[in-house]
N, C-alpha and C positions, 0 to 999 in steps of 0.2 A: 325526486326533483320536482320543483313547482315553479310558479311564476317568479318568485323572488330569486330563484337560482338560475334563471334564464340569462343568457348572454345579453348585456346591456344594449348592444346594437340591435339584437332581435326585438327587444322590448321597444326600442325607439321606432323601428320599422312597424311594429304592431300598432303603436299609438298613432303613427303617421297614417297607417291604413285605416284606423278607426276614424280619424278626423276626415279623411277623404271619403270614406264610406258614408259617414253621417251627412256630409255635404251633398254627395251624389244621390243618396236615397231621398233627400229632400225633394228632388225633382220628380220622383215617382208620384208624389202627391200634388206638387205645385203645377207641373206642366199640364195635366188634364184640366185643371181649373183655369189655367192661363189661356189655353187654346179655346177660342170662342167667347171668352169673357168680354163684356161690353167695353168697347174702347181699346181693346188689346189686340187679339189675333182673331180675325173673322175667318170662318172656314166655309161659310154658306156657298161661296162661288166655286168651291171645289167639290161639292156634293152633287149627287145625281146618279144617273144610270151610265155605266161604262159599257160601251158597245164595241164589238169587233165584227166587221163585215156586216153591219146592220143588225147584229144580234146582241141583245142585252146579256152580258155575262156577269156583271157585278153591280150591286147597289152600293155606291160610295156614301157613307153616312158620317156624321161628325165623330161617332164612336170609332169607326174604322180608321179615320184620319188620326185620332188620338193614339189608337193602337199602333199605327204605323210609326209614329214618332217614338213611342216607347220601345218598340221592337227594333227599330233602326240601331239603337245603342247596343242592344244585346247581340244582334247578329254581326255587326261590324266588329265589336269587341271580341267576339268568339273567333271568327274566321281569321282575323289578323294576328291573333296571339301567337300561333306557331311561327309565323314569319318574323314577328317582333322578337320572340325568344331566340330564334336562330341568329338574327342580326346582332343581338347583344352578345351571343356566344362568340360570333366571329370578331366582334369589336374587342372582346375581352374586358368589357366594363359594363356595369349595371346602372350606376348613378345617373349618367346622362340620359338614359332612357326613362328612368323613374322621374327625374326632374322635368324633362321635356313633356312627358305625358301629363304631369300635374299642372304645368304651366298652361297646356292646351285646355285642360278641364276648367281651370280658373277663368281663362279668357272667354271661353264659350259660355260659362255660367253667367258671367257679368254681362255678356252681350245680349242675353234674352230681353233685358229691360229696354233695349233700344230697337227691337224689331217688331214689326206689326204684320209681316207677311208670313203665311204658313210655310211657304217654301224655305224661307230663311230659318225658321224654327227647325225645320227638318235638317237643314244643312248644319246648324249648330249642334243638334243632337248627334249627327253623324260625326262631327269633329270630336265630340266627347267620347264617342265609341272608339275613335282612333287614339285619343288620349289614354283611355283605359287600357287599350291593347298594348300601348307602349309601356305603361306602368306595371301592370299585373305580372307578366312573365318575369320581368327583371327583378321585381320585388321578391317573388317566391324563390327565384334562383338565388338571390342574395341570402335569403333566410336559409336556404339549403346549404349554401357554401359556408355559412357561419356555424354550421352544426357538424356533427359526426354521426355515425350509426348509433352511438349510445345516447345522443341528445336530439336527434332529428325529429322524432315523434313529438317530444315535448315542445320543441321550437314551433312546429306547425300547429300544435294544439293552442299554444299561447297566441300565435299570430291570428289564427282563425277566430279565436274567442274575442279578441279586441275588434277585429273586422266586423263580426256579427253584432257586437254591442253598438257600434256606430251605425250599421245598417238597420238595426232594430229600433233604435231611438230616433233615427232621422225622420221618419214619417210622423212620429208623435210630436216632435218639436216643430216640424213643418206646419202641422195643423194649427198649433198655437201661434206661431209667427205669422202665418198667412191671415189668420183671423184678426189678430191685433194690429199688425203693422203693414200688411199688404204684400203684393208681389215683389216689389223692388227689394224690400227687406229680406224676403225669402231667398231671392237670387243672391243677395249679398252674403247670406249665411253660407250658401254653397261655395261662393268664391273664397270666403274665409277658411272653410274646411280644407280646400285644396292648397291655399297658401300656408296654412299651419303645417300641413304635411310636407310641403316643399321646404319650409324652414327647418323642420325636425331632421329631415333626411340630409339636407345640405350641411347643417352645422354639427350634427351629432353622430352621423354614420360614416365610417371609413370602410372602404372596400378592402377585403382581405387580399393579400398579395397573391397573384396568380401568374402562371406561365403564359406564354403567347397563346392566343385562342386556338383551339384544336377542333372546332366544329366543322371545318372544311367548307367546301362549296355546295355540298348536297343539301337541299332544303326539304328533302322528303322525310316522311315519318315512317319508322320501321313498323311493318305490319306482321310479317312472319317472325316467329321466335326461333331461337336456337335449340331450346329444349321442349318447346311446345308448339302447337299450331299457330298461335298468335303471340306476338311480342307482349310480355307482361304489362308494359306501360300502355300499349295500345288497347289491350284487354280492359285495363282499368279505366281508360278513356271512354270506351263503350259503356262500361258499367256506370260511370259517372254521368254520362248523358241520361241514362235511364233514371238514375237517382234524382237528377235535376228536374226531369219531367214530373216525377212523382210528387215532389214537394211544391211544384209550381201549379199543379192542377187546381188547387184550392182558390187561387186569387181571383180568377175570372167569375166565380160562381157566387159572389157575395149576395146578390139579390135572391137567387134561388135558394141558397142555404138559409138565409134569414127567414124567408117565407116558409120553408119546409120545417124548420125547427121553432118557428114562432118567436124569434129572438130579435134583439136590436143590433145596430152596428157596433155597439160597444162590445157585445159578446163575440161578434165576428172578429173584431180586432184582437180580443184575447185569444181566440182560437188560432188566428193567423200568427200571432206572436209566440204561441206555445212552442213551435218548432225552434225559433231563435233562442228562447229561454233554455230549452233542453240542451241546445248546442253550447250555449255559454256555460252551463253548469258542467257538462261532461267532456268538452273538447280537451281541456288540459289534462285531467286524470287519465283519459283514455290514451291520448297521445303519449303521455309519460309512461303508462303501462306498456305500450307497444314497444318502447325502447328496451324493456326488460323481458317481456314474455313473447315478443314477436308481433309482426304486423298482421299476418294472414288470419289468425283466429278472430281478431276484432273486425276485420273487413267482412269475413264470411258471416259472423254473427250479426253484423249490421244489416246485411242484405236479407238474412233470415227474418230479422225483426221488421224490416221495411215492407215485406210482403203483406202480412196481416194488418200492419198499421195503416197502410194505404187503402186496402180494401175496406177496413172498418169505417172509414170516412164516408163511404157510399151508403152505409146502413146505420149510422149513428142515430139513435132515437131521441136524444136530448142534447142540449148545448153542452152539458157536463161531459157526456161521453165523447162528443166531438173534440173538446179540449184534451181529453185523455188520449184519444187517438192521435191527435197532432203532436202531443208531447212525446209519446212513444216513437212517433216518426222522427222527431228531432233527435232522440237518443240514437236511433238507427243511423241517421246522417252523421252524428258525432263519431260513432264507431267506425264509419267508413272513411270520412274525409281526411282527417289528419294522418292516420296510418297509410292511406293510399298515397298521399303526397310524400310521405316518408319512404315508401317503397320506390317511387319514381326517383327520389333523391338518392337512395341507396344504389340504384341501378344506373344512374346517369354517368356517362363517361366524363372524364376530366374535361372541363371547359364546355360542357354541353348541357348544363343544368337548365338554362333558359328554354331551349327547344324541347327537352324531355318533360319538364314539369308543365309546359304550356299545353301539352296534350290533355292533362287533367283539368287545368283551369279553363281551357277552351270547351271541354266536354261539359263542365258544370254550367258555364254561361250559355252554351247552346241548349242544354236541357231546360234551363229556367226560361229561355226565350220560347221554346217549343211548347212547354207545358200549358201556359194560358191559352194559346191558340188551339191546342188539342182539346182541352176541356170545353172551350166554347163551342167547338164543333160536335164533340161526342155527346154532350149533355142532351142534345135533341133526341137521342135514342133512349134516354132514361137517366135519372139522376145518378144511379150507381155505376153507369157504364164508364165514365172517365176514370173512376177509381179502380174498377175491375181491370181496365186496360193498363193502368199504372201498376197495379199489383202483378199483372202478367209480365210487364217489363222488368219489375224488380226480380221476379223469378228467373227471367232470362239473364239478368245481370249476375245473379247468384251462380247460375250454371257456368257462365263465362269465367267468373272469378275463381270458383272452386276448381275448375279444370285447367285454367291457364296461368294462374298467378301463384308463384312459389314464395316461400319465406325468404327474407333477405337479411334478417338480423344476424343470423349465424354464418351465412355464406355469401355475404355481399362482396367480399374481396375476390372470391373465386369466380363469381358471376362476372365481375368486371374483366377478369382475365380470360374469359372464354374467347377463343380465336374467332375473329370476324365480328365480334360484338361492337 
């Protein structure tokens, strides 16, 4: 099975997610340039020493303020996803959450052009985090419900591939648009991305028939498992946080890496994009193979590969070896992500896909938000230290997955039938 054999509705959702991801990743490049730009958003009045009881505890710099804006999206998006997923389960519908989130993303993107106060920029980014939190769990839940145990891995492979294409090309296109046409045009592209996604979902995606919502009133996430110490989905959530941290350590260290390897920003961009390229190449075949050969072997192999691929980045002697390390890391992520989502989908109780899969999407978002902050702090102890810590986290994730996650392709039905699940 491949992309051409995928359910049309899944393909539409994948293309919608690609358009949305392209528009949203624009802002990763545009917002730092926008904040502090002459005549746009001045931040000088917010900088200085932050004191508590007369003691200086933090130096507030423009870089810190920019980081706060970017992190606001990631943290709100991550922490609100389980709640959003559960609400969509209880409502018994997905499209209203997807469309509402996309509308919020579009409105906030367009509003940037009209604000000149840093606090309002922060509010708009927070609104976008809420919008993404509404959209992501409902979307992955719908992808899950449109598949079966025999097709779920392929569906998530296709979905993630298109999402990553949008996310990977967004910053590249943003640089061109920003240089030639300015900020307003860049924000307009982000709006168009969200509106295209909205139109695709509204016109071309029909929700599958489902019985009344069965998620109940309990908003908690299962931690203890019936057959193991940890619930398998919760264990995969922990592992996904570790994986997200590993791939996000790189972003903060551009200046340090370029100086260490004697390279330009172009080569850094190639290294940064190598993870995305590997994911685009391998997500679909690995997701497809996990439908036939099982999920667990790919997830375990992915974390085995993630350990040396992350550590190697701390010791890469040349730009080429750094590209190679990042590409291998991308293969590892591809081996983990689609099969992990498929496991969560296999184990999700009827009517609870949103809350179950949101554990993984929250974990990934949280990891990618923590990673840049962690590397910025850890690099002070040595260039290799962030990557050594990331490698240790990958080893922890491997141990958790190996001991707590079971295969679901062959026994998914019996797992669902376990009393008390």
